C-alpha positions as CSV (number, residue, x, y, z in Angstrom):
1,X,0.0,0.0,0.0
2,X,1.6,3.3,-1.1
3,X,1.5,6.6,0.7
4,X,-0.9,8.1,-1.8
5,X,-3.5,5.3,-1.2
6,X,-3.1,5.6,2.6
7,X,-3.7,9.4,2.5
8,X,-6.7,8.7,0.2
9,X,-8.1,6.2,2.6
10,X,-7.8,8.5,5.5
11,X,-9.7,11.2,3.6
12,X,-12.3,8.6,2.4
13,X,-12.8,7.5,6.0
14,X,-13.5,11.2,7.0
15,X,-15.9,11.7,4.1
16,X,-17.7,8.4,5.0
17,X,-18.3,9.7,8.5
18,X,-19.7,12.9,7.1
19,X,-21.7,11.2,4.3
20,X,-22.5,7.6,5.4
21,X,-24.9,7.2,2.4
22,X,-22.1,7.9,-0.1
23,X,-21.2,5.1,-2.4
24,X,-18.1,4.8,-4.7
25,X,-19.5,7.2,-7.2
26,X,-20.3,10.0,-4.7
27,X,-17.1,9.5,-2.8
28,X,-15.1,9.7,-6.1
29,X,-17.0,13.0,-6.9
30,X,-16.2,14.4,-3.5
31,X,-12.6,13.4,-3.8
32,X,-12.3,14.9,-7.2
33,X,-13.7,18.3,-5.9
34,X,-10.8,18.3,-3.5
35,X,-8.2,17.7,-6.3
36,X,-7.7,13.9,-6.0
37,X,-7.4,12.2,-9.4
38,X,-9.2,8.9,-8.7
39,X,-11.6,6.7,-10.4
40,X,-14.8,5.0,-9.2
41,X,-13.3,1.5,-9.4
42,X,-10.3,2.4,-7.3
43,X,-12.5,4.1,-4.7
44,X,-14.7,1.0,-4.6
45,X,-11.6,-1.2,-4.1
46,X,-10.4,0.9,-1.3
47,X,-13.8,1.0,0.3
48,X,-13.9,-2.8,0.2
49,X,-10.4,-3.0,1.6
50,X,-11.4,-0.6,4.4
51,X,-14.7,-2.5,5.0
52,X,-17.0,0.5,4.5
53,X,-20.1,0.6,2.4
54,X,-22.9,3.1,1.7
55,X,-25.8,3.0,4.1
56,X,-29.1,2.9,2.3
57,X,-32.5,1.3,2.8
58,X,-32.4,-2.2,1.6
59,X,-35.5,-3.7,-0.1
60,X,-37.8,-5.7,2.2
61,X,-38.4,-8.9,0.4
62,X,-40.1,-10.6,3.3
63,X,-43.2,-8.3,3.1
64,X,-46.0,-9.8,1.0
65,X,-47.7,-7.9,-1.8
66,X,-51.4,-7.3,-1.0
67,X,-52.5,-8.5,-4.4
68,X,-50.5,-11.7,-4.4
69,X,-52.6,-14.8,-3.6
70,X,-51.8,-16.9,-0.5
71,X,-51.7,-20.6,-1.3
72,X,-52.5,-23.2,1.3
73,X,-49.8,-25.5,2.7
74,X,-50.9,-28.8,1.4
75,X,-48.6,-30.9,3.6
76,X,-50.0,-29.6,6.9
77,X,-51.2,-32.5,9.0
78,X,-50.1,-35.1,6.4
79,X,-48.3,-38.1,7.9
80,X,-45.5,-39.2,5.7
81,X,-45.5,-43.0,5.9
82,X,-43.9,-44.3,2.7
83,X,-41.2,-43.5,0.2
84,X,-42.1,-41.5,-2.9
85,X,-45.0,-39.9,-1.1
86,X,-43.5,-36.4,-0.7
87,X,-40.6,-34.9,-2.6
88,X,-38.8,-31.7,-2.2
89,X,-36.3,-29.7,-4.4
90,X,-33.7,-27.3,-3.3
91,X,-31.2,-25.2,-5.2
92,X,-28.2,-23.5,-3.5
93,X,-25.3,-21.4,-4.6
94,X,-21.9,-22.5,-3.4
95,X,-18.9,-20.1,-3.8
96,X,-15.6,-21.7,-4.8
97,X,-12.1,-20.5,-5.0
98,X,-12.5,-20.0,-8.8
99,X,-16.1,-19.1,-9.5
100,X,-19.2,-20.9,-8.1
101,X,-21.2,-24.0,-8.3
102,X,-25.1,-24.4,-8.3
103,X,-26.2,-27.4,-6.3
104,X,-29.6,-28.9,-7.1
105,X,-30.8,-31.5,-4.6
106,X,-34.0,-33.7,-4.8
107,X,-35.1,-34.9,-1.4
108,X,-37.5,-37.7,-0.4
109,X,-39.0,-36.6,2.9
110,X,-39.6,-40.2,4.0
111,X,-35.9,-41.2,3.6
112,X,-34.7,-37.8,5.0
113,X,-31.7,-37.9,2.8
114,X,-30.7,-36.7,-0.6
115,X,-32.0,-38.9,-3.4
116,X,-30.4,-37.2,-6.4
117,X,-27.5,-34.8,-6.2
118,X,-25.7,-34.3,-9.5
């Protein structure tokens, strides 16, 4: 880490305390007004290295939309007594050292184990 980046990070920290909502674009603009020749990607890299991010209201994906229908849970009260009676499917994202892997698993609830995992 060179001296220029350290000075830039100190100033970015001060600006982040003054403007906690500022992302890499706004911080870049504020730094340019002060005479620093810096790009948005470099500001974003330094922000990530410093562990700072813009504060903003995140979308609430848990709140249901009033016009969306509510479907009944068809398995409530059902006793699972045999194989092939109830199946479930799950997909998950697994980060790897070089990229990622999508895992799709098919589950038989009676067996309580993974029936098909490619």
